N, CA, C, O and CB atoms as a CASP TS submission, in Angstrom:
PFRMAT TS
TARGET T0000
AUTHOR 0000-0000-0000
METHOD Language model
MODEL 1
PARENT N/A
ATOM      1  N   MET     1      90.341  78.605  -6.352  1.00  0.00           N
ATOM      2  CA  MET     1      90.110  76.798  -5.958  1.00  0.00           C
ATOM      3  C   MET     1      91.159  76.015  -6.820  1.00  0.00           C
ATOM      4  O   MET     1      91.468  76.081  -8.010  1.00  0.00           O
ATOM      5  CB  MET     1      88.324  76.069  -6.478  1.00  0.00           C
ATOM      6  N   GLY     2      91.609  75.215  -5.723  1.00  0.00           N
ATOM      7  CA  GLY     2      92.613  74.438  -6.051  1.00  0.00           C
ATOM      8  C   GLY     2      92.278  73.745  -6.783  1.00  0.00           C
ATOM      9  O   GLY     2      91.240  73.996  -7.396  1.00  0.00           O
ATOM     10  N   ILE     3      93.080  72.450  -7.070  1.00  0.00           N
ATOM     11  CA  ILE     3      93.075  70.779  -8.212  1.00  0.00           C
ATOM     12  C   ILE     3      91.862  70.178  -7.073  1.00  0.00           C
ATOM     13  O   ILE     3      90.702  69.881  -7.362  1.00  0.00           O
ATOM     14  CB  ILE     3      95.236  69.344  -8.297  1.00  0.00           C
ATOM     15  N   TRP     4      92.435  70.112  -5.875  1.00  0.00           N
ATOM     16  CA  TRP     4      91.587  69.192  -4.677  1.00  0.00           C
ATOM     17  C   TRP     4      90.204  69.756  -4.498  1.00  0.00           C
ATOM     18  O   TRP     4      89.290  68.936  -4.587  1.00  0.00           O
ATOM     19  CB  TRP     4      92.343  69.241  -3.073  1.00  0.00           C
ATOM     20  N   THR     5      89.878  71.051  -4.255  1.00  0.00           N
ATOM     21  CA  THR     5      88.897  71.701  -4.255  1.00  0.00           C
ATOM     22  C   THR     5      88.013  71.285  -5.312  1.00  0.00           C
ATOM     23  O   THR     5      86.838  71.006  -5.076  1.00  0.00           O
ATOM     24  CB  THR     5      89.218  72.900  -4.256  1.00  0.00           C
ATOM     25  N   PHE     6      88.459  71.233  -6.335  1.00  0.00           N
ATOM     26  CA  PHE     6      87.434  71.175  -7.967  1.00  0.00           C
ATOM     27  C   PHE     6      87.226  70.060  -7.832  1.00  0.00           C
ATOM     28  O   PHE     6      86.049  69.702  -7.854  1.00  0.00           O
ATOM     29  CB  PHE     6      88.029  71.466  -9.626  1.00  0.00           C
ATOM     30  N   PHE     7      88.170  69.174  -7.658  1.00  0.00           N
ATOM     31  CA  PHE     7      87.991  67.009  -7.576  1.00  0.00           C
ATOM     32  C   PHE     7      86.713  66.627  -6.496  1.00  0.00           C
ATOM     33  O   PHE     7      85.868  65.757  -6.703  1.00  0.00           O
ATOM     34  CB  PHE     7      89.923  65.933  -6.540  1.00  0.00           C
ATOM     35  N   ALA     8      86.800  67.515  -5.286  1.00  0.00           N
ATOM     36  CA  ALA     8      85.846  67.269  -4.098  1.00  0.00           C
ATOM     37  C   ALA     8      84.424  67.683  -4.302  1.00  0.00           C
ATOM     38  O   ALA     8      83.392  67.079  -4.012  1.00  0.00           O
ATOM     39  CB  ALA     8      86.330  68.004  -2.878  1.00  0.00           C
ATOM     40  N   LEU     9      84.616  68.957  -4.920  1.00  0.00           N
ATOM     41  CA  LEU     9      83.338  69.266  -5.458  1.00  0.00           C
ATOM     42  C   LEU     9      82.745  68.217  -7.022  1.00  0.00           C
ATOM     43  O   LEU     9      81.599  67.774  -7.097  1.00  0.00           O
ATOM     44  CB  LEU     9      83.543  70.987  -5.806  1.00  0.00           C
ATOM     45  N   CYS    10      83.362  68.095  -7.651  1.00  0.00           N
ATOM     46  CA  CYS    10      82.899  67.121  -8.301  1.00  0.00           C
ATOM     47  C   CYS    10      82.224  65.764  -8.745  1.00  0.00           C
ATOM     48  O   CYS    10      81.480  65.225  -9.565  1.00  0.00           O
ATOM     49  CB  CYS    10      83.263  67.166  -8.414  1.00  0.00           C
ATOM     50  N   VAL    11      83.365  65.514  -7.118  1.00  0.00           N
ATOM     51  CA  VAL    11      82.506  64.206  -6.967  1.00  0.00           C
ATOM     52  C   VAL    11      81.238  64.454  -5.955  1.00  0.00           C
ATOM     53  O   VAL    11      80.508  63.501  -5.682  1.00  0.00           O
ATOM     54  CB  VAL    11      83.498  62.934  -6.338  1.00  0.00           C
ATOM     55  N   VAL    12      81.013  65.652  -5.449  1.00  0.00           N
ATOM     56  CA  VAL    12      79.845  65.467  -4.821  1.00  0.00           C
ATOM     57  C   VAL    12      78.844  65.892  -5.238  1.00  0.00           C
ATOM     58  O   VAL    12      77.717  65.783  -4.754  1.00  0.00           O
ATOM     59  CB  VAL    12      79.833  65.782  -3.842  1.00  0.00           C
ATOM     60  N   CYS    13      79.255  66.543  -6.405  1.00  0.00           N
ATOM     61  CA  CYS    13      77.828  66.969  -7.617  1.00  0.00           C
ATOM     62  C   CYS    13      77.491  65.514  -8.366  1.00  0.00           C
ATOM     63  O   CYS    13      76.332  65.100  -8.390  1.00  0.00           O
ATOM     64  CB  CYS    13      78.413  68.382  -9.195  1.00  0.00           C
ATOM     65  N   GLY    14      78.411  64.890  -8.875  1.00  0.00           N
ATOM     66  CA  GLY    14      78.257  63.712  -9.260  1.00  0.00           C
ATOM     67  C   GLY    14      77.308  62.829  -8.223  1.00  0.00           C
ATOM     68  O   GLY    14      76.193  62.565  -8.673  1.00  0.00           O
ATOM     69  N   CYS    15      77.613  62.335  -6.880  1.00  0.00           N
ATOM     70  CA  CYS    15      76.971  61.835  -6.100  1.00  0.00           C
ATOM     71  C   CYS    15      75.627  62.626  -5.851  1.00  0.00           C
ATOM     72  O   CYS    15      74.624  61.990  -5.528  1.00  0.00           O
ATOM     73  CB  CYS    15      77.765  61.642  -5.103  1.00  0.00           C
ATOM     74  N   ALA    16      75.583  63.950  -5.989  1.00  0.00           N
ATOM     75  CA  ALA    16      73.872  64.024  -5.640  1.00  0.00           C
ATOM     76  C   ALA    16      73.223  63.898  -7.246  1.00  0.00           C
ATOM     77  O   ALA    16      72.014  64.118  -7.313  1.00  0.00           O
ATOM     78  CB  ALA    16      73.295  65.868  -4.726  1.00  0.00           C
ATOM     79  N   LEU    17      73.792  63.629  -8.285  1.00  0.00           N
ATOM     80  CA  LEU    17      72.928  63.628  -9.318  1.00  0.00           C
ATOM     81  C   LEU    17      72.832  61.797  -9.234  1.00  0.00           C
ATOM     82  O   LEU    17      71.767  61.182  -9.178  1.00  0.00           O
ATOM     83  CB  LEU    17      73.591  64.517 -10.872  1.00  0.00           C
ATOM     84  N   GLU    18      73.710  61.391  -9.239  1.00  0.00           N
ATOM     85  CA  GLU    18      73.350  59.700  -9.055  1.00  0.00           C
ATOM     86  C   GLU    18      72.004  59.460  -8.146  1.00  0.00           C
ATOM     87  O   GLU    18      71.129  58.619  -8.358  1.00  0.00           O
ATOM     88  CB  GLU    18      74.743  58.823  -8.167  1.00  0.00           C
ATOM     89  N   ALA    19      72.078  60.600  -6.875  1.00  0.00           N
ATOM     90  CA  ALA    19      71.236  60.211  -6.166  1.00  0.00           C
ATOM     91  C   ALA    19      69.634  60.192  -6.469  1.00  0.00           C
ATOM     92  O   ALA    19      68.743  59.369  -6.256  1.00  0.00           O
ATOM     93  CB  ALA    19      71.548  60.811  -5.245  1.00  0.00           C
ATOM     94  N   TYR    20      69.692  61.667  -7.153  1.00  0.00           N
ATOM     95  CA  TYR    20      68.378  62.314  -8.069  1.00  0.00           C
ATOM     96  C   TYR    20      67.995  61.207  -8.712  1.00  0.00           C
ATOM     97  O   TYR    20      67.032  60.562  -8.298  1.00  0.00           O
ATOM     98  CB  TYR    20      68.671  63.567  -9.234  1.00  0.00           C
ATOM     99  N   ARG    21      68.594  60.888  -9.656  1.00  0.00           N
ATOM    100  CA  ARG    21      68.208  59.683 -10.938  1.00  0.00           C
ATOM    101  C   ARG    21      68.108  58.417 -10.010  1.00  0.00           C
ATOM    102  O   ARG    21      67.294  57.720 -10.614  1.00  0.00           O
ATOM    103  CB  ARG    21      69.639  59.400 -12.382  1.00  0.00           C
ATOM    104  N   ALA    22      68.398  57.886  -9.134  1.00  0.00           N
ATOM    105  CA  ALA    22      67.986  56.975  -8.163  1.00  0.00           C
ATOM    106  C   ALA    22      66.762  57.336  -7.818  1.00  0.00           C
ATOM    107  O   ALA    22      65.915  56.504  -8.143  1.00  0.00           O
ATOM    108  CB  ALA    22      68.800  56.872  -7.062  1.00  0.00           C
ATOM    109  N   TYR    23      66.339  58.329  -7.246  1.00  0.00           N
ATOM    110  CA  TYR    23      64.581  58.521  -6.756  1.00  0.00           C
ATOM    111  C   TYR    23      64.059  58.945  -7.878  1.00  0.00           C
ATOM    112  O   TYR    23      62.878  58.622  -7.750  1.00  0.00           O
ATOM    113  CB  TYR    23      64.110  59.699  -5.495  1.00  0.00           C
ATOM    114  N   VAL    24      64.178  59.512  -9.003  1.00  0.00           N
ATOM    115  CA  VAL    24      62.879  59.330  -9.832  1.00  0.00           C
ATOM    116  C   VAL    24      62.821  58.201 -10.439  1.00  0.00           C
ATOM    117  O   VAL    24      61.708  57.797 -10.776  1.00  0.00           O
ATOM    118  CB  VAL    24      62.653  60.269 -10.824  1.00  0.00           C
ATOM    119  N   LYS    25      63.913  57.467 -10.711  1.00  0.00           N
ATOM    120  CA  LYS    25      63.675  55.752 -11.198  1.00  0.00           C
ATOM    121  C   LYS    25      62.655  55.253 -10.134  1.00  0.00           C
ATOM    122  O   LYS    25      61.519  55.156 -10.597  1.00  0.00           O
ATOM    123  CB  LYS    25      65.298  54.611 -11.100  1.00  0.00           C
ATOM    124  N   SER    26      62.782  54.897  -8.767  1.00  0.00           N
ATOM    125  CA  SER    26      62.177  54.584  -8.028  1.00  0.00           C
ATOM    126  C   SER    26      60.361  55.116  -7.710  1.00  0.00           C
ATOM    127  O   SER    26      59.323  54.495  -7.481  1.00  0.00           O
ATOM    128  CB  SER    26      63.103  54.789  -7.261  1.00  0.00           C
ATOM    129  N   LYS    27      60.766  56.746  -7.870  1.00  0.00           N
ATOM    130  CA  LYS    27      59.488  57.593  -7.863  1.00  0.00           C
ATOM    131  C   LYS    27      58.741  56.781  -9.161  1.00  0.00           C
ATOM    132  O   LYS    27      57.641  56.254  -8.997  1.00  0.00           O
ATOM    133  CB  LYS    27      59.804  59.483  -8.131  1.00  0.00           C
ATOM    134  N   THR    28      59.273  56.746 -10.139  1.00  0.00           N
ATOM    135  CA  THR    28      58.244  56.071 -11.221  1.00  0.00           C
ATOM    136  C   THR    28      57.847  54.651 -10.871  1.00  0.00           C
ATOM    137  O   THR    28      56.757  54.253 -10.459  1.00  0.00           O
ATOM    138  CB  THR    28      58.908  55.996 -12.719  1.00  0.00           C
ATOM    139  N   ALA    29      58.782  54.074 -11.081  1.00  0.00           N
ATOM    140  CA  ALA    29      58.603  52.314 -10.644  1.00  0.00           C
ATOM    141  C   ALA    29      57.461  52.179  -9.641  1.00  0.00           C
ATOM    142  O   ALA    29      56.576  51.370  -9.920  1.00  0.00           O
ATOM    143  CB  ALA    29      60.114  51.573  -9.781  1.00  0.00           C
ATOM    144  N   ARG    30      57.384  52.799  -8.627  1.00  0.00           N
ATOM    145  CA  ARG    30      56.509  53.050  -7.467  1.00  0.00           C
ATOM    146  C   ARG    30      55.262  53.003  -8.526  1.00  0.00           C
ATOM    147  O   ARG    30      54.617  51.993  -8.807  1.00  0.00           O
ATOM    148  CB  ARG    30      56.810  54.601  -6.440  1.00  0.00           C
ATOM    149  N   GLY    31      55.046  54.445  -9.104  1.00  0.00           N
ATOM    150  CA  GLY    31      54.143  54.383  -9.533  1.00  0.00           C
ATOM    151  C   GLY    31      52.782  53.575 -10.692  1.00  0.00           C
ATOM    152  O   GLY    31      51.603  53.630 -11.043  1.00  0.00           O
ATOM    153  N   GLY    32      53.975  52.926 -10.848  1.00  0.00           N
ATOM    154  CA  GLY    32      53.434  52.100 -12.179  1.00  0.00           C
ATOM    155  C   GLY    32      52.980  50.665 -11.330  1.00  0.00           C
ATOM    156  O   GLY    32      52.048  49.919 -11.630  1.00  0.00           O
ATOM    157  N   ASP    33      53.909  50.525 -10.211  1.00  0.00           N
ATOM    158  CA  ASP    33      52.938  49.492  -9.421  1.00  0.00           C
ATOM    159  C   ASP    33      51.765  49.268  -8.806  1.00  0.00           C
ATOM    160  O   ASP    33      51.083  48.250  -8.681  1.00  0.00           O
ATOM    161  CB  ASP    33      53.288  49.219  -8.726  1.00  0.00           C
ATOM    162  N   VAL    34      51.561  51.026  -8.227  1.00  0.00           N
ATOM    163  CA  VAL    34      50.604  51.277  -7.431  1.00  0.00           C
ATOM    164  C   VAL    34      49.450  50.821  -8.521  1.00  0.00           C
ATOM    165  O   VAL    34      48.766  49.889  -8.098  1.00  0.00           O
ATOM    166  CB  VAL    34      50.633  52.808  -6.814  1.00  0.00           C
ATOM    167  N   ALA    35      49.026  51.385 -10.100  1.00  0.00           N
ATOM    168  CA  ALA    35      48.252  51.658 -10.887  1.00  0.00           C
ATOM    169  C   ALA    35      48.309  50.016 -11.070  1.00  0.00           C
ATOM    170  O   ALA    35      47.245  49.493 -10.738  1.00  0.00           O
ATOM    171  CB  ALA    35      48.562  52.809 -11.967  1.00  0.00           C
ATOM    172  N   LYS    36      49.116  49.278 -11.434  1.00  0.00           N
ATOM    173  CA  LYS    36      48.713  48.571 -11.433  1.00  0.00           C
ATOM    174  C   LYS    36      47.607  47.181 -10.306  1.00  0.00           C
ATOM    175  O   LYS    36      46.696  46.492 -10.766  1.00  0.00           O
ATOM    176  CB  LYS    36      49.544  48.658 -11.914  1.00  0.00           C
ATOM    177  N   LEU    37      47.996  47.169  -9.182  1.00  0.00           N
ATOM    178  CA  LEU    37      47.875  46.658  -7.892  1.00  0.00           C
ATOM    179  C   LEU    37      46.419  47.575  -7.912  1.00  0.00           C
ATOM    180  O   LEU    37      45.522  46.761  -7.692  1.00  0.00           O
ATOM    181  CB  LEU    37      49.276  46.968  -6.650  1.00  0.00           C
ATOM    182  N   GLU    38      45.937  48.699  -8.057  1.00  0.00           N
ATOM    183  CA  GLU    38      44.662  49.143  -8.247  1.00  0.00           C
ATOM    184  C   GLU    38      43.498  48.829  -9.362  1.00  0.00           C
ATOM    185  O   GLU    38      42.286  48.920  -9.168  1.00  0.00           O
ATOM    186  CB  GLU    38      44.892  50.264  -8.288  1.00  0.00           C
ATOM    187  N   ALA    39      44.082  48.482 -10.440  1.00  0.00           N
ATOM    188  CA  ALA    39      43.563  47.519 -11.290  1.00  0.00           C
ATOM    189  C   ALA    39      42.998  46.495 -10.793  1.00  0.00           C
ATOM    190  O   ALA    39      41.796  46.243 -10.702  1.00  0.00           O
ATOM    191  CB  ALA    39      44.360  47.094 -12.034  1.00  0.00           C
ATOM    192  N   ARG    40      44.345  45.608 -10.308  1.00  0.00           N
ATOM    193  CA  ARG    40      43.957  44.229  -9.878  1.00  0.00           C
ATOM    194  C   ARG    40      42.717  44.295  -8.320  1.00  0.00           C
ATOM    195  O   ARG    40      42.100  43.294  -7.954  1.00  0.00           O
ATOM    196  CB  ARG    40      45.675  43.368  -9.465  1.00  0.00           C
ATOM    197  N   ILE    41      42.644  45.134  -7.898  1.00  0.00           N
ATOM    198  CA  ILE    41      41.591  45.135  -6.494  1.00  0.00           C
ATOM    199  C   ILE    41      40.305  45.789  -7.100  1.00  0.00           C
ATOM    200  O   ILE    41      39.260  45.956  -6.471  1.00  0.00           O
ATOM    201  CB  ILE    41      42.224  46.204  -4.968  1.00  0.00           C
ATOM    202  N   ALA    42      40.519  46.137  -8.397  1.00  0.00           N
ATOM    203  CA  ALA    42      39.064  47.001  -8.946  1.00  0.00           C
ATOM    204  C   ALA    42      38.585  45.602  -9.432  1.00  0.00           C
ATOM    205  O   ALA    42      37.564  45.073  -8.995  1.00  0.00           O
ATOM    206  CB  ALA    42      39.190  48.508 -10.423  1.00  0.00           C
ATOM    207  N   ALA    43      39.400  45.041 -10.373  1.00  0.00           N
ATOM    208  CA  ALA    43      38.830  44.105 -11.255  1.00  0.00           C
ATOM    209  C   ALA    43      38.428  42.528 -10.190  1.00  0.00           C
ATOM    210  O   ALA    43      37.847  41.510 -10.565  1.00  0.00           O
ATOM    211  CB  ALA    43      40.114  43.865 -12.635  1.00  0.00           C
ATOM    212  N   LEU    44      38.916  42.807  -9.006  1.00  0.00           N
ATOM    213  CA  LEU    44      38.714  41.181  -8.149  1.00  0.00           C
ATOM    214  C   LEU    44      37.203  41.969  -7.570  1.00  0.00           C
ATOM    215  O   LEU    44      36.187  41.275  -7.598  1.00  0.00           O
ATOM    216  CB  LEU    44      40.359  40.518  -6.452  1.00  0.00           C
ATOM    217  N   GLU    45      37.107  43.337  -7.082  1.00  0.00           N
ATOM    218  CA  GLU    45      35.740  43.614  -6.528  1.00  0.00           C
ATOM    219  C   GLU    45      34.568  43.739  -7.268  1.00  0.00           C
ATOM    220  O   GLU    45      33.386  43.772  -6.927  1.00  0.00           O
ATOM    221  CB  GLU    45      35.757  44.672  -5.903  1.00  0.00           C
ATOM    222  N   GLY    46      35.195  43.809  -8.484  1.00  0.00           N
ATOM    223  CA  GLY    46      33.916  44.235  -9.663  1.00  0.00           C
ATOM    224  C   GLY    46      33.223  42.754  -9.474  1.00  0.00           C
ATOM    225  O   GLY    46      32.107  42.594  -8.980  1.00  0.00           O
ATOM    226  N   ASP    47      34.052  41.728  -9.939  1.00  0.00           N
ATOM    227  CA  ASP    47      33.500  40.418 -10.042  1.00  0.00           C
ATOM    228  C   ASP    47      32.789  39.554  -8.728  1.00  0.00           C
ATOM    229  O   ASP    47      32.077  38.549  -8.723  1.00  0.00           O
ATOM    230  CB  ASP    47      34.626  39.676 -10.546  1.00  0.00           C
ATOM    231  N   GLY    48      33.310  40.407  -7.640  1.00  0.00           N
ATOM    232  CA  GLY    48      32.587  40.022  -6.398  1.00  0.00           C
ATOM    233  C   GLY    48      33.099  38.253  -5.641  1.00  0.00           C
ATOM    234  O   GLY    48      32.727  37.434  -4.800  1.00  0.00           O
ATOM    235  N   ASN    49      34.292  38.514  -6.773  1.00  0.00           N
ATOM    236  CA  ASN    49      35.183  37.383  -6.583  1.00  0.00           C
ATOM    237  C   ASN    49      35.640  37.732  -5.065  1.00  0.00           C
ATOM    238  O   ASN    49      35.096  37.073  -4.179  1.00  0.00           O
ATOM    239  CB  ASN    49      36.482  37.290  -7.777  1.00  0.00           C
ATOM    240  N   LEU    50      36.380  38.495  -4.774  1.00  0.00           N
ATOM    241  CA  LEU    50      37.471  38.942  -3.771  1.00  0.00           C
ATOM    242  C   LEU    50      36.764  38.602  -2.500  1.00  0.00           C
ATOM    243  O   LEU    50      37.274  37.975  -1.572  1.00  0.00           O
ATOM    244  CB  LEU    50      37.943  40.602  -3.857  1.00  0.00           C
ATOM    245  N   GLU    51      35.375  39.133  -2.542  1.00  0.00           N
ATOM    246  CA  GLU    51      34.630  39.075  -1.093  1.00  0.00           C
ATOM    247  C   GLU    51      34.568  37.439  -0.818  1.00  0.00           C
ATOM    248  O   GLU    51      34.868  36.907   0.251  1.00  0.00           O
ATOM    249  CB  GLU    51      32.868  39.860  -1.127  1.00  0.00           C
ATOM    250  N   GLU    52      34.080  36.706  -2.104  1.00  0.00           N
ATOM    251  CA  GLU    52      33.905  35.069  -1.999  1.00  0.00           C
ATOM    252  C   GLU    52      35.014  34.382  -1.357  1.00  0.00           C
ATOM    253  O   GLU    52      34.817  33.409  -0.629  1.00  0.00           O
ATOM    254  CB  GLU    52      33.776  34.377  -3.414  1.00  0.00           C
ATOM    255  N   ARG    53      36.248  34.877  -1.611  1.00  0.00           N
ATOM    256  CA  ARG    53      37.358  34.095  -1.706  1.00  0.00           C
ATOM    257  C   ARG    53      37.734  34.234  -0.183  1.00  0.00           C
ATOM    258  O   ARG    53      38.247  33.312   0.451  1.00  0.00           O
ATOM    259  CB  ARG    53      38.471  34.581  -2.844  1.00  0.00           C
ATOM    260  N   VAL    54      37.442  35.436   0.333  1.00  0.00           N
ATOM    261  CA  VAL    54      37.563  36.147   1.690  1.00  0.00           C
ATOM    262  C   VAL    54      37.271  35.130   2.657  1.00  0.00           C
ATOM    263  O   VAL    54      37.882  34.471   3.498  1.00  0.00           O
ATOM    264  CB  VAL    54      36.584  37.401   1.890  1.00  0.00           C
ATOM    265  N   ARG    55      35.841  35.279   2.117  1.00  0.00           N
ATOM    266  CA  ARG    55      34.674  34.186   2.612  1.00  0.00           C
ATOM    267  C   ARG    55      35.473  32.252   3.159  1.00  0.00           C
ATOM    268  O   ARG    55      35.626  31.422   4.054  1.00  0.00           O
ATOM    269  CB  ARG    55      33.369  34.008   0.774  1.00  0.00           C
ATOM    270  N   THR    56      35.703  32.613   1.744  1.00  0.00           N
ATOM    271  CA  THR    56      36.394  30.864   1.695  1.00  0.00           C
ATOM    272  C   THR    56      37.328  30.485   3.016  1.00  0.00           C
ATOM    273  O   THR    56      37.239  29.556   3.818  1.00  0.00           O
ATOM    274  CB  THR    56      37.639  30.635   0.153  1.00  0.00           C
ATOM    275  N   LEU    57      38.427  31.788   2.888  1.00  0.00           N
ATOM    276  CA  LEU    57      39.849  31.654   4.008  1.00  0.00           C
ATOM    277  C   LEU    57      39.125  31.787   5.571  1.00  0.00           C
ATOM    278  O   LEU    57      39.575  31.046   6.445  1.00  0.00           O
ATOM    279  CB  LEU    57      41.256  33.273   3.746  1.00  0.00           C
ATOM    280  N   GLU    58      38.333  32.456   5.817  1.00  0.00           N
ATOM    281  CA  GLU    58      37.828  32.518   6.695  1.00  0.00           C
ATOM    282  C   GLU    58      36.896  31.332   7.356  1.00  0.00           C
ATOM    283  O   GLU    58      36.882  31.140   8.572  1.00  0.00           O
ATOM    284  CB  GLU    58      37.413  33.476   6.455  1.00  0.00           C
ATOM    285  N   ALA    59      36.219  30.656   6.542  1.00  0.00           N
ATOM    286  CA  ALA    59      35.625  29.318   6.777  1.00  0.00           C
ATOM    287  C   ALA    59      37.180  28.051   6.981  1.00  0.00           C
ATOM    288  O   ALA    59      37.239  27.213   7.881  1.00  0.00           O
ATOM    289  CB  ALA    59      34.432  28.960   5.149  1.00  0.00           C
ATOM    290  N   ILE    60      38.012  28.209   6.146  1.00  0.00           N
ATOM    291  CA  ILE    60      39.385  27.353   6.436  1.00  0.00           C
ATOM    292  C   ILE    60      39.731  27.453   7.552  1.00  0.00           C
ATOM    293  O   ILE    60      39.895  26.442   8.234  1.00  0.00           O
ATOM    294  CB  ILE    60      40.552  27.647   5.745  1.00  0.00           C
ATOM    295  N   VAL    61      39.995  29.051   8.183  1.00  0.00           N
ATOM    296  CA  VAL    61      40.758  29.207   8.992  1.00  0.00           C
ATOM    297  C   VAL    61      40.343  29.127  10.430  1.00  0.00           C
ATOM    298  O   VAL    61      41.062  29.273  11.419  1.00  0.00           O
ATOM    299  CB  VAL    61      41.248  30.174   8.671  1.00  0.00           C
ATOM    300  N   THR    62      39.247  28.909  10.385  1.00  0.00           N
ATOM    301  CA  THR    62      38.082  29.133  11.540  1.00  0.00           C
ATOM    302  C   THR    62      37.730  27.514  12.115  1.00  0.00           C
ATOM    303  O   THR    62      37.650  27.073  13.261  1.00  0.00           O
ATOM    304  CB  THR    62      36.446  29.983  10.739  1.00  0.00           C
ATOM    305  N   ASP    63      37.563  26.853  10.754  1.00  0.00           N
ATOM    306  CA  ASP    63      37.681  25.653  10.862  1.00  0.00           C
ATOM    307  C   ASP    63      38.266  24.785  12.048  1.00  0.00           C
ATOM    308  O   ASP    63      39.445  25.087  12.233  1.00  0.00           O
ATOM    309  CB  ASP    63      38.205  25.486   9.933  1.00  0.00           C
ATOM    310  N   PRO    64      37.869  23.919  12.808  1.00  0.00           N
ATOM    311  CA  PRO    64      38.167  23.407  14.024  1.00  0.00           C
ATOM    312  C   PRO    64      39.282  22.185  13.232  1.00  0.00           C
ATOM    313  O   PRO    64      40.497  22.340  13.362  1.00  0.00           O
ATOM    314  CB  PRO    64      36.631  22.849  15.023  1.00  0.00           C
ATOM    315  N   LYS    65      38.914  21.403  12.702  1.00  0.00           N
ATOM    316  CA  LYS    65      40.299  20.579  11.777  1.00  0.00           C
ATOM    317  C   LYS    65      41.380  20.821  11.459  1.00  0.00           C
ATOM    318  O   LYS    65      42.322  20.038  11.583  1.00  0.00           O
ATOM    319  CB  LYS    65      40.217  20.307  10.708  1.00  0.00           C
ATOM    320  N   PHE    66      41.463  22.339  10.828  1.00  0.00           N
ATOM    321  CA  PHE    66      42.171  22.693  10.082  1.00  0.00           C
ATOM    322  C   PHE    66      42.966  23.514  11.150  1.00  0.00           C
ATOM    323  O   PHE    66      44.090  23.922  10.857  1.00  0.00           O
ATOM    324  CB  PHE    66      41.565  23.237   8.906  1.00  0.00           C
ATOM    325  N   GLN    67      42.548  23.711  12.095  1.00  0.00           N
ATOM    326  CA  GLN    67      43.276  23.992  13.637  1.00  0.00           C
ATOM    327  C   GLN    67      44.320  23.199  13.869  1.00  0.00           C
ATOM    328  O   GLN    67      45.524  23.282  13.625  1.00  0.00           O
ATOM    329  CB  GLN    67      42.374  23.740  14.896  1.00  0.00           C
ATOM    330  N   LEU    68      43.440  22.197  14.530  1.00  0.00           N
ATOM    331  CA  LEU    68      43.901  20.492  14.491  1.00  0.00           C
ATOM    332  C   LEU    68      45.130  20.329  14.099  1.00  0.00           C
ATOM    333  O   LEU    68      46.117  20.306  14.834  1.00  0.00           O
ATOM    334  CB  LEU    68      43.113  19.535  13.505  1.00  0.00           C
ATOM    335  N   ASP    69      45.094  20.149  12.335  1.00  0.00           N
ATOM    336  CA  ASP    69      45.969  19.911  11.456  1.00  0.00           C
ATOM    337  C   ASP    69      47.039  20.818  11.738  1.00  0.00           C
ATOM    338  O   ASP    69      48.191  20.399  11.623  1.00  0.00           O
ATOM    339  CB  ASP    69      45.461  19.977  10.192  1.00  0.00           C
ATOM    340  N   HIS    70      46.845  21.906  12.063  1.00  0.00           N
ATOM    341  CA  HIS    70      48.262  23.081  12.246  1.00  0.00           C
ATOM    342  C   HIS    70      49.167  22.849  13.063  1.00  0.00           C
ATOM    343  O   HIS    70      50.396  22.913  13.049  1.00  0.00           O
ATOM    344  CB  HIS    70      47.994  24.451  12.720  1.00  0.00           C
ATOM    345  N   GLU    71      47.789  22.351  14.345  1.00  0.00           N
ATOM    346  CA  GLU    71      48.625  22.019  15.312  1.00  0.00           C
ATOM    347  C   GLU    71      49.695  20.922  15.439  1.00  0.00           C
ATOM    348  O   GLU    71      50.865  20.970  15.819  1.00  0.00           O
ATOM    349  CB  GLU    71      47.927  21.881  16.120  1.00  0.00           C
ATOM    350  N   LEU    72      48.800  19.766  14.933  1.00  0.00           N
ATOM    351  CA  LEU    72      49.892  18.628  14.643  1.00  0.00           C
ATOM    352  C   LEU    72      50.800  18.857  13.668  1.00  0.00           C
ATOM    353  O   LEU    72      51.862  18.419  14.111  1.00  0.00           O
ATOM    354  CB  LEU    72      49.337  17.390  14.257  1.00  0.00           C
ATOM    355  N   LYS    73      50.939  19.217  12.792  1.00  0.00           N
ATOM    356  CA  LYS    73      51.775  19.943  12.174  1.00  0.00           C
ATOM    357  C   LYS    73      53.342  20.412  12.359  1.00  0.00           C
ATOM    358  O   LYS    73      54.365  20.029  11.792  1.00  0.00           O
ATOM    359  CB  LYS    73      51.155  20.758  12.157  1.00  0.00           C
ATOM    360  N   GLN    74      53.072  21.580  13.573  1.00  0.00           N
ATOM    361  CA  GLN    74      53.849  21.988  14.228  1.00  0.00           C
ATOM    362  C   GLN    74      54.475  21.314  15.155  1.00  0.00           C
ATOM    363  O   GLN    74      55.605  21.662  15.498  1.00  0.00           O
ATOM    364  CB  GLN    74      53.474  22.766  14.553  1.00  0.00           C
ATOM    365  N   LEU    75      53.809  20.166  15.756  1.00  0.00           N
ATOM    366  CA  LEU    75      54.276  19.250  16.656  1.00  0.00           C
ATOM    367  C   LEU    75      55.390  18.372  16.072  1.00  0.00           C
ATOM    368  O   LEU    75      56.386  18.088  16.737  1.00  0.00           O
ATOM    369  CB  LEU    75      53.166  18.461  17.128  1.00  0.00           C
ATOM    370  N   ARG    76      55.194  17.940  14.784  1.00  0.00           N
ATOM    371  CA  ARG    76      56.180  17.253  14.316  1.00  0.00           C
ATOM    372  C   ARG    76      57.462  17.869  13.925  1.00  0.00           C
ATOM    373  O   ARG    76      58.513  17.228  13.947  1.00  0.00           O
ATOM    374  CB  ARG    76      55.722  16.656  13.394  1.00  0.00           C
ATOM    375  N   GLU    77      57.381  19.216  13.536  1.00  0.00           N
ATOM    376  CA  GLU    77      58.201  19.695  13.340  1.00  0.00           C
ATOM    377  C   GLU    77      59.220  20.431  14.384  1.00  0.00           C
ATOM    378  O   GLU    77      60.227  21.000  13.965  1.00  0.00           O
ATOM    379  CB  GLU    77      57.741  20.183  12.598  1.00  0.00           C
TER
END
């Protein structure tokens, strides 16, 4: 095995190792984020607060005055 073959093999192994480390790091970070989001959703659903928020937002969005204000704002821009 020549020196260049050894050097190329070291570079390929180093790149593969760093790719694996990045994969493991991203996998563990996503797992933590998912757990936090699930806990937040459970807390909102448990209080009934989420349903109330959605109803309020639906009332705002379906309100004709809101739509008119939104259209006027777009025309001004």
